[in-house]
C-alpha positions in Angstrom: -22.8 -22.1 -38.7 -25.6 -20.0 -37.2 -24.9 -21.5 -33.8 -21.2 -20.7 -34.1 -22.0 -17.1 -35.1 -24.3 -16.8 -32.1 -21.7 -18.1 -29.7 -19.1 -15.8 -31.2 -21.4 -12.8 -30.8 -22.2 -13.7 -27.2 -18.5 -14.1 -26.4 -17.8 -10.6 -28.0 -20.6 -9.0 -25.8 -19.1 -10.6 -22.7 -15.6 -9.4 -23.5 -16.8 -5.8 -24.3 -18.8 -5.7 -21.1 -15.9 -6.9 -19.0 -13.6 -4.3 -20.6 -16.1 -1.5 -20.0 -16.7 -2.2 -16.4 -15.9 0.3 -13.7 -12.4 0.6 -12.3 -11.5 -1.4 -9.2 -11.3 0.3 -5.9 -12.9 3.4 -4.4 -14.1 6.4 -6.4 -11.3 8.9 -7.0 -11.7 12.6 -7.4 -9.7 15.2 -9.4 -7.4 17.5 -7.5 -5.4 20.4 -8.8 -3.9 23.6 -7.6 -0.8 25.8 -7.5 2.4 25.5 -5.6 4.4 28.6 -4.8 7.5 29.4 -2.9 7.5 31.5 0.3 8.2 34.6 -1.8 5.0 34.0 -3.8 6.8 32.8 -7.0 5.6 29.6 -8.6 7.7 26.4 -8.1 9.0 25.9 -11.6 9.3 22.1 -11.5 9.1 19.1 -9.2 6.9 16.4 -7.8 4.0 16.2 -5.4 3.1 13.0 -3.7 -0.2 12.3 -1.9 0.1 9.4 0.6 -3.0 8.4 2.4 -2.6 8.9 6.2 -3.2 5.3 7.3 -2.8 6.3 11.0 -5.7 8.7 10.6 -7.9 6.0 9.0 -7.4 6.7 5.3 -6.8 3.5 3.4 -7.3 4.9 0.0 -4.8 4.9 -2.9 -1.9 7.4 -3.1 -0.9 9.4 -6.1 2.1 11.3 -7.5 2.2 14.0 -10.2 4.7 16.4 -11.7 4.8 20.1 -10.9 5.0 22.2 -14.0 5.3 26.0 -13.8 3.7 26.1 -10.4 0.7 23.9 -11.2 -0.3 20.3 -10.6 -3.3 18.3 -11.7 -4.5 14.8 -10.8 -7.2 13.4 -13.1 -10.0 11.3 -11.7 -8.3 8.0 -12.7 -5.2 8.9 -10.7 -6.9 11.2 -8.1 -7.6 11.1 -4.4 -10.4 9.5 -2.4 -10.7 12.3 0.2 -9.7 12.1 3.8 -6.4 12.8 5.5 -3.2 12.7 3.4 0.5 13.3 3.9 1.7 15.5 1.1 5.4 15.6 0.1 6.6 18.2 -2.3 10.0 18.2 -3.9 10.6 21.6 -5.6 13.2 22.1 -8.3 14.4 25.1 -10.3 13.4 23.6 -13.7 16.8 24.2 -15.3 18.0 20.9 -16.6 21.6 19.9 -16.0 23.4 16.5 -16.3 20.9 13.7 -15.9 18.4 15.8 -14.0 15.7 17.2 -16.3 14.0 18.9 -13.2 17.1 20.9 -12.3 18.5 21.6 -8.9 16.5 21.2 -5.7 15.2 24.5 -4.3 15.5 23.3 -0.7 17.6 21.0 1.4 14.6 19.0 2.5 11.3 18.1 1.0 8.2 20.0 2.1 5.8 17.8 4.1 2.3 18.8 5.0 -0.7 17.0 6.5 -4.0 17.9 4.8 -7.7 16.7 4.9 -9.2 16.6 1.4 -13.0 16.4 0.6 -14.6 13.5 -1.1 -15.3 15.5 -4.3 -13.4 17.2 -7.1 -11.4 20.0 -5.6 -8.4 22.3 -5.6 -5.7 22.8 -3.0 -2.9 25.3 -3.2 0.5 24.9 -1.4 3.2 27.3 -0.3 6.6 25.8 0.3 9.6 27.1 2.2 12.8 26.9 0.0 15.5 27.5 2.6 
């Protein structure tokens, strides 16, 4: 009985340690900021996508997050690794209609921008053209 209890305890320790291990992949950093329109007003709703620029040597993970009242925030578990990224912003008016909870698009095309992010927690603000 003592031997079975010892084996069960050892198994529990191994399972806990395996579950508490670090996450796979490179270290990610938080990123947040504001997104405003060309007139300075905040983008009410939308999505912002961070795609690593593979052609510039960034092989890190990408991320996507919702824009809410002109703000976005990526936590460390979904954040960026630093380096060059291609950022795509889809701005919406935030007034739900039909099946769209984000509302109507504020521009005919998505806003695309190339940026270079530091390998640390940081902020980055964007200004989008909504023509």
